[in-house]
FIKE-879194 format. One line per field, with one value per residue (C-alpha): residue in one letter; x, y, z. Coordinates in Angstrom, 1 decimal, always signed. Layout:
res A, ...;
px X, ...;
py Y, ...;
pz Z, ...;
//
This chain:
res M, H, D, H, L, T, I, V, D, H, P, L, V, Q, H, K, L, T, I, M, R, E, K, E, T, S, T, A, V, F, R, Q, L, L, R, E, I, S, L, L, L, A, Y, E, V, T, S, E, L, E, M, T, T, K, R, I, E, T, P, L, T, E, M, D, A, P, T, L, K, G, R, K, L, A, L, I, S, I, L, R, A, G, N, G, L, L, D, G, M, L, E, L, I, P, S, A, R, V, G, F, V, G, L, Y, R, D, E, Q, T, L, K, P, H, K, Y, Y, F, K, V, P, E, Q, L, D, E, R, M, V, I, A, V, D, P, M, L, A, T, G, N, S, S, A, A, A, V, D, M, L, K, E, A, G, A, K, D, I, R, F, L, C, L, L, A, A, P, E, G, V, A, R, M, K, E, A, H, P, D, V, P, I, V, T, A, A, L, D, E, K, L, N, E, L, G, Y, I, M, P, G, L, G, D, A, G, D, R, M, F, G, T, K;
px -18.7, -21.0, -22.2, -21.4, -18.0, -14.7, -11.8, -8.5, -6.6, -3.5, -0.4, +1.4, -1.6, -1.9, +1.8, +2.0, -1.1, +0.4, +3.4, +1.1, -0.8, +2.3, +2.5, +6.3, +6.0, +7.3, +5.3, +7.5, +7.1, +3.4, +2.9, +5.0, +3.1, -0.3, +0.8, +1.9, -1.3, -3.4, -1.9, -2.9, -6.4, -6.8, -6.1, -9.1, -11.5, -11.0, -11.5, -14.9, -13.9, -15.7, -13.5, -13.6, -11.1, -9.1, -7.1, -3.4, -0.2, +2.4, +6.0, +4.9, +1.2, -2.1, -4.5, -7.7, -6.4, -8.3, -8.6, -10.7, -14.1, -15.9, -14.9, -11.9, -12.9, -13.2, -11.2, -12.8, -10.7, -12.5, -10.3, -7.9, -6.8, -8.2, -5.3, -2.9, -4.9, -5.3, -1.6, -1.0, -4.1, -3.0, +0.3, -1.8, -4.4, -2.7, -5.4, -8.2, -10.1, -9.9, -12.4, -12.4, -15.0, -14.2, -16.0, -15.2, -16.7, -18.4, -16.6, -19.8, -22.4, -20.0, -22.0, -20.3, -20.3, -19.3, -16.7, -15.5, -16.8, -15.2, -15.7, -15.2, -17.9, -20.1, -20.0, -23.0, -20.8, -17.8, -17.1, -16.6, -14.2, -14.5, -11.4, -10.9, -8.6, -11.0, -14.7, -15.5, -19.1, -19.8, -21.5, -19.0, -18.7, -22.5, -22.7, -19.9, -21.7, -24.9, -23.2, -21.7, -25.1, -26.5, -23.7, -24.9, -22.8, -24.5, -21.7, -19.8, -17.3, -16.0, -12.3, -10.9, -7.9, -9.8, -13.5, -15.5, -18.7, -20.7, -19.5, -20.1, -23.7, -24.3, -23.1, -25.2, -28.3, -27.6, -26.2, -26.8, -25.7, -22.2, -19.7, -16.9, -13.3, -11.1, -7.9, -9.5, -12.7, -11.8, -13.7, -15.6, -15.6, -14.6, -16.6, -14.8, -15.7, -12.2, -11.7, -10.4, -7.8, -7.3, -4.1, -5.1, -6.0, -4.9, -4.6, -2.5, -0.2, +0.1, +0.8, +2.6, +0.0, -1.6;
py +17.3, +15.3, +12.0, +10.3, +12.0, +10.9, +13.4, +11.6, +14.2, +12.1, +14.3, +12.3, +12.6, +16.3, +16.9, +15.0, +16.6, +20.1, +19.2, +17.8, +21.1, +23.2, +24.1, +23.6, +19.9, +17.7, +15.0, +12.3, +13.6, +14.1, +10.5, +9.1, +11.2, +10.1, +6.5, +7.0, +8.9, +6.2, +3.6, +5.7, +6.4, +2.7, +1.9, +4.1, +3.0, -0.7, -0.4, -2.1, -5.1, -8.2, -10.6, -14.2, -16.6, -19.6, -22.2, -21.7, -23.1, -20.6, -21.9, -22.4, -23.5, -23.5, -20.6, -19.2, -16.1, -13.3, -13.2, -11.4, -12.9, -13.4, -12.5, -10.4, -6.7, -4.9, -1.7, +0.4, +3.1, +6.0, +6.6, +8.1, +9.8, +7.0, +4.9, +6.9, +5.9, +2.4, +1.7, +2.5, +0.6, -2.5, -2.5, -2.8, -5.1, -7.1, -9.8, -7.2, -7.6, -4.5, -2.8, +0.4, +3.0, +5.4, +8.7, +12.0, +15.3, +17.5, +20.8, +22.8, +20.9, +19.3, +16.2, +12.8, +10.4, +6.7, +5.3, +2.2, -0.1, -3.4, -4.7, -7.9, -10.5, -11.0, -7.3, -8.0, -10.2, -7.8, -4.5, -2.2, +0.9, +3.4, +5.6, +9.0, +11.7, +14.6, +14.8, +18.1, +18.5, +15.0, +14.3, +11.8, +10.1, +9.8, +8.4, +5.8, +4.7, +4.4, +2.0, +0.0, -0.4, -1.5, -4.1, -5.5, -3.6, -3.2, -2.2, +0.7, +3.2, +6.3, +7.2, +10.5, +12.8, +16.1, +16.9, +20.0, +20.8, +20.7, +17.2, +15.9, +17.3, +15.8, +12.4, +12.5, +13.4, +10.7, +8.0, +8.6, +5.0, +5.5, +6.8, +9.1, +9.0, +11.9, +13.7, +17.2, +19.1, +22.2, +25.5, +25.4, +24.9, +27.7, +28.6, +25.9, +23.2, +22.9, +22.4, +25.6, +25.9, +22.3, +21.2, +21.6, +18.7, +15.5, +13.5, +16.1, +16.5, +12.7, +11.9, +15.0, +16.1, +19.5;
pz +30.2, +27.9, +29.4, +26.1, +25.7, +27.4, +27.2, +27.9, +29.8, +30.6, +30.7, +28.0, +25.6, +26.2, +25.8, +22.5, +21.2, +21.8, +19.6, +16.9, +16.9, +16.2, +12.5, +12.4, +13.4, +10.6, +8.9, +10.3, +13.9, +13.4, +12.3, +15.1, +17.7, +16.3, +16.6, +20.3, +21.2, +19.6, +21.9, +24.9, +23.6, +22.7, +26.4, +27.4, +24.7, +25.4, +29.2, +29.0, +27.0, +28.4, +30.5, +31.5, +33.0, +31.8, +33.6, +33.1, +34.5, +35.7, +36.4, +40.0, +40.0, +38.3, +38.4, +36.9, +35.1, +33.4, +29.6, +27.0, +26.3, +23.0, +19.4, +18.5, +18.5, +15.2, +14.4, +11.6, +10.0, +8.4, +5.4, +4.9, +8.1, +10.3, +9.3, +11.5, +14.6, +13.3, +13.1, +16.8, +18.0, +16.1, +18.1, +21.3, +19.8, +17.1, +16.9, +16.1, +12.9, +10.7, +8.4, +6.3, +5.4, +2.6, +2.6, +0.9, +1.9, -0.7, -0.3, -1.1, +1.0, +3.5, +3.1, +3.0, +0.1, +0.3, -2.1, -0.2, +2.5, +3.7, +7.2, +9.2, +9.5, +12.6, +13.6, +15.8, +18.0, +18.3, +20.0, +17.1, +17.4, +14.6, +14.3, +12.7, +14.0, +13.5, +14.6, +12.9, +11.5, +12.5, +9.2, +7.9, +11.3, +11.7, +8.1, +8.9, +12.0, +10.0, +7.6, +10.5, +12.1, +8.7, +8.6, +12.0, +14.6, +17.9, +20.3, +18.8, +20.1, +18.3, +18.8, +17.6, +18.4, +18.3, +18.5, +17.8, +19.9, +16.6, +15.8, +19.3, +19.1, +15.7, +16.8, +20.0, +17.9, +15.3, +17.5, +21.3, +21.9, +20.6, +23.2, +22.0, +23.3, +22.3, +23.5, +23.3, +22.8, +20.8, +20.6, +17.3, +13.6, +11.2, +8.1, +6.1, +8.6, +10.1, +13.9, +15.7, +17.0, +15.8, +14.0, +10.3, +8.1, +9.9, +6.6, +4.9, +7.9, +8.3, +4.7, +3.6, +1.0, +0.5;
//
């Protein structure tokens, strides 16, 4: 177990992930399961949100009740597959601010190139959660976190569905201060940079493209 890596081994997460891995699972079911898993992963990744109290009145009495402290957190989707995790997380945290990082991977070099970047203001005062279903080589993820730090983010978490050991190592080397939350740490990457055994291309399976 890596000290900066949390694997969410909740039975519901693992059961839903198994169905997502199966190649016969339809686009509609894949998309629905990703939304459901993202809710469960969001529960884990937000467990350290800062709290304070406020005075409220229940139907019976007044009390000092717990409430979230500080600015709304920021969810950053790494396009395009990140949007699948984003949808479910927004159901749990509807007031979150949302940003997008667009990166494409050069098929020859596997290096990431930026094509879009739009994030909320005051990132330095928010918990920032970057979401992307697959942490494969880690190059795109590390590049996205670089950009978020340049935009002022200081408290960053990375949330993914599957991680490869290579990607976890790359992220630890580039951003040792960024904890990773995932549903599974798979065996390895293949020669094309895909996670094995994995579930194929998350974006293609989510959006029905090939």
